[in-house]
N, C-alpha and C positions, 0 to 999 in steps of 0.2 A: 162280819168279823172273820178273820182268817182262821182262827182256831175252830170255829164252828164249821167252816167249810171243810177243813181237814177231818174233823171228827165225823161229819156226815159222810164223807167219802170212805173213811175207814169202816164205818158202820155198813154202808151200802156194799162194800167189797169184802166184808169180813169172811164170807164163805170161801171166796177165791184165795184170800190170804191164808186162812187156816188150812185149806186144801194143800197149799204148797208145803206147809210145815208138817202136816200129817203124812202126806203121801209123796212128798218131794216131786209133785207134779206141777208143771207150768204149761203155759201156752207157747213155749219156745219153738216147738215143731211147727205150729201153725204160723207163727211170726216168720220163721225161716222160709216156709213155703210161700207166704205172701210176698216176701222180699224177692224171692226168685222170680215170681210172676211179674212183679214190677220191673225187675231188671230185664226180663225177656221182652216186655212191652216197649222198653226204652230204645 
């Protein structure tokens, strides 16, 4: 069931989701760094 899959994902990621809203923190810096590494390798 799709709803159960979404609910389970939200439950599993709840700490990260709440962290964004509490601290306005995300993994954008890490994602940007990874993108630069991938671009460099190409």
